[in-house]
N, C-alpha and C positions, 0 to 999 in steps of 0.2 A: 503493500499499500503506499503510495506516494503522499508525503505531506507538503502541501504548497501553501505558500504565503503570498497573497496578492497585496500589492502596494500601490496606493493611489492617493491623490490629495484630498478627495472627499468620498464619503460613502454613507448610505443610510439617511438619517435624518438630515444631515448636513449637505446632502447632495444626491440627486437622483436623475442624472442625464444618461447619455448614451454609454459612456465608459462604465458608469456604475451598473447600468442594467447588464451590460457585457460581463462584468465580473460575477454578477449574480447568477447568470445563466451558465458560466463556467463552474461555479460552486456547486450548483444543482446537478448538472450533468456529470461532474466528477464523483459527487456522493453516490449517485446512482451505479456507479462503477466500483464503490468501495474506497475511493479516494478520500482524502482529508484536506480540507482548505480552510484558511482564515484570512482575515484582512487587516492590514495596517494602514491607518489613515489619520487625518487631522480633523478637529472640530472645535466646537465652542468650549469644551472642558474635557479633562482627562476622564475616561471611563472605559471599561471592558464590558460589552454586552452581547447577547445573542440577537442577531437580525435574521429572521427567516431561518433559524436553527443552525446559524453559523456564527463563530465568534469573530467579533470586530474589536480590534484594539484602537481606541482613538486618543490621540495625543493633542493637547490644548495648543492651538495656534496663537502666537503673540502678534503675528503681523501678516499682512497680505499685500504683496506689491505686484502689479501687472499680472493679476490672476494667478499668483504664486504664494499659496499660504506657507507660512514658516512657523516651524515649532522646534524649539531648542531641545525639548525631551525626545523628540522624534529622532534626532541624530544617534543618541545612544541607544534608544529602544530598538531600532532596526538592527543595530550590531548584535544586541543580546538575542532578539527573536530569531535572527537569521540562523543561528546555531541550533535552533529547535526544529528546523525544516530541511526537507530534502532539496526543494527548489524554491527560489525566489522569483516570483512572477511579477515584474514591474509593469505599470502601464504609463507611457510616455504621451504628452510631454508634462513634466513637473520638475523644473530645475532643483528644486529642494531635495527631492528624491535622489537625483543624480549626485548631488553634494554628499548626502548622507551615505550613499553606497560607496563613494570614493574615500571619504574621510574615515568611515568605519572598517575600511579594507575588508569588505564582505567577501568571502571566498566561497560561500555556499553556491553551488551551481545556479546560474541565473539565465532568465529569458526576459525579453521585454516586447510587449506588444506595442508597436509604433502606431498610435491611433491617428496622429496628425502632425503634419509639419507645424512649426510655430508660425503663425499667420499674422496676428493682430499685433503682437509685441516686438515687430522687427526692429525697432529702434534699440531694443536691449540685446540684439544679436552679437553686437561686437563684444559685449562682455560675456555673454553666455555660450557663444559658439565653441570656445576651447573646452569649456566644462562639458558640453553636450557631446562633442566628439570623443573625449576621454571616457565618458560614460558609455557611449554606444560601442566604442572599441573594447570595453572591459567585459561586457556581458557576453554570455556564450552563444546565444542565438537571438535573432530579431524576427518577431512575427509581424507580418504585414497583412492587412485584412482584405486586400484585393490586388490583383495583378496590375489593375489600372493605376493604383497609388505607388506600387513599386516602380512602375515604368515612368512616372511623372515626377517623382520626388528627387530634387537635387541632393538633398542630404542622404538618402538611401542609395544613391548611385555609388557611394563610396563603400557600401557594405553588402553589396550584391551576394558575395560568397557566403555570407552568414545569415541571409534572409530566407524565410519559409513563408509562403502564402497560405494562411488559414483564415477564412472567412468568419466573421461573427455568425453566430448559429443560435437558433431559437427552439424551445421546446413547445409545441403547441398545447401540450397537455398542462403547461404552467400557467396558461390564460383561461379565464373564466368565459363560460358560454353565457350570452344574454338570454335572460327569460323573456317571456312574452310582455310581462309588465314593463320591462326596461324598453323594449322595442316600441310598445305602444306609447310610452312616455315620449321617446325621442320622435317618434313619427308624428305625434300631435305638435311637438314644439318646433322641429326643423323640416318635417316632411320626409320625402324619399328623393333619390336621384340627385342629390346635391354633390358637390365635390368637397372632400374632406382633407384637411391639414390637421396634424397632431404633432406637437413638439413644444420644446421651451423657446419662447420667443426671444432669440439671440440675435446679435447683429449680423451673423453669416446666413441666417435662415431664408433671407430674401422675401420676407413677408411684404415688403414695399412693392415688389414685383407682382405678387399674387393679388394684392389690393388694387393695382391698376388693371390687371387682367380680369378681375371681377367687375371692375367698372366698365371696361371695354365690352366684355362678353355679355353682361347682364344675367349671368348664370348664378344659381344659388351656390354659395360657398360657405362652409362652416369651419371655423378655427377653434380647435380645442388645445387649450395649453395657456401658460402665463409665463411671465419672464421680464427682464429688465427693459425690454423694447415696448411693453404693452401700451403705455401711456401715448407715445408718439404715433404708434401704429393705429391705435383706435381714433386718435385726433385725425390722421390722414384719411380714414375710411368713414368719417362721421356722416358723410351724405350718401353712403352706398347701402340701400336698403336691402339688397341681396346677399349682403355679407354678415354672418352671424358670429359673434364672439362668445364662446362658452366659458371661457376660463379653464381651470383644471378640472379634469373629470376622472372618475375612478376607473379601474381596469375594466369592470363590467360595462360601465357606460361607454367606454371607448370600443369595446367589442360590438356593442348594439350600433354605434355610429359607423363602424366599418361594415357591418352588415347592411346597413340602409343606404349607404353612399353609392353613387355611380362610379366614382373613380377617386384616386388618391393624388393629391397635388403636393409637390415637394420642391419649392422654388429655390432651395439653398444656391447661393452664387459665389461662394468662396471656399477655399480648400480646407478651411477648418472643418467643414462638413466632409469628414474622411470616408464615411460609410452610409449612415442613415438607417438606424434601427427602426424607426417609424416606417420607413419606406419598406424595410424587410417585413414588418408586421403586416403591411398591406398585401404584399405578395402571398404571405402566409394565409391571409383571408381571400385570396383569389381576386383581387381587385386590380383593374388596369391602372397604370401609373403614369403621371406626367412629372418630369424632372428636368433639370438643367445640366448641361455638359460642363463639368468643372474638372475633369481628369482624376477623379475619385471613385470609390467604391459605389456611389449612387448609379453610375452607368454599368457597374458589374451586376447589380440587383436588377436595374430597369434596362432592358435591351430594346433599343430603339426599333420599332416595327414588329417586335415580337411580344414583349410583355407590356408595351406602352409606348409613349412618345417621349423622346428626349429633344429639348429645344436648347438654342443658345442661352448662355446665362445672362441675366439682367436685360431680357428682352420681353416686356409685357405684352407687346403685340403677338409674338409668336406663342406665348403662353395662352393667351386668350383664344388664339386660332386652334391650339391643341384641345382645349377644353370644348370648343365647339364641334371639332371633329368627333370626339367621343360622345358628346351629347346628341349628335344627329345620326350616330351609326351604332345601333344596339348591337349588331352581329360583331362588329369590331371590338367593342367592349367585351363581349362574352369571350371571344377568342384571346384578347390580350389576358383577360383575367385567369382564363384557364391555363394559359402558358406560364403566367407569373406563379401560379400555384404549383405547377409541374417543376419549374426551375427551383423554387423554394425547396420542394421535396427532394430534389436531386442534389443540390449544393449546400442548403443552409440549415438542415435539420441538426438538432442538438447532438443527437447520437453521433453523427458524422464529425461535428466539431470536437466532441469529447475524445473520439478516437484519435483525431489528428494531434490534439494537444498531448494525450497521453504518450503517443508515439515519440513526440518531440521531447517530452520530460524524459523518457527512457533513453533516448539518444543522448542527451546532455549529461545524464547521470553515468551512463556507460563510459562516455568520453572523459568524465572527471575521474572515474575509477582507473581507467587506463593511464591517465596522466599522474595518478597519486604516487 
């Protein structure tokens, strides 16, 4: 049985975005195979607790700069915990994690999932770049979530020989099925046949494009989620009656909305959107998708002309036209949705992802034993 420590800057109540959901899926899939996993993270205060049946060690952050939480106790805690696990699984980017790994001289076999290039904090790269490359050079293997990202990342071009492509995967059984009461509730509130977006409202999500596409198309659009951009986005869309803002919804509500929608819209326009778990959830539910080409995993999930439509980034006219195409062609929607589900089943099932991660862990451990 392999014991794995996942390391990321937020987890549980202190953060629940795509990376955190990825870690949760890895923990569940590993547990189903008899593997043991825990999480080391930062938060508002020191505590160790059970989150969905897994131990999460949280160290209080004293400061956060450029989306980088910093915790002094984290530096020493990683060094101590690392000796208790077979593999350390880092989740990049988080510069404080890189520093802790290097200062602690962590020699436990290690892998890192490279979730994204540093996109927004480019002004800090002159300072961070040497640290980043020392960290990436020191880990045993780098996991990239799509061949698209591996092919387009300037950083990863230096590490091709140690990279393995393992897509993020999901377990459909971990998602609730909506009952008729939920379906009737949302049918009465937003109807059926709308275009759905689900996600945290962050700067790279491209909601400003979706707002303009809704304005131009006149088609019903439902946005489920909250986040730092909500105020400005709602102000931008104040005069659009066909755009509905729901705020955060439960997992069961999300499943009901996915059941009722015509298609899933995902307008992310920057490389910070390295994969798109919400897009993957839409594929799991057999929904046609519209996304933007940004050279990342979004175009690995959504194949243009097969599972949906891929348009140029930051092009509201193209996005609106794609929505009109799906709205006016029911057979195309059906074909795309069926192909999306088939692609999900083939490439993104949790069982497949768990097997790939387990094989990589074994390879890293065997290499460490040979070198010992």
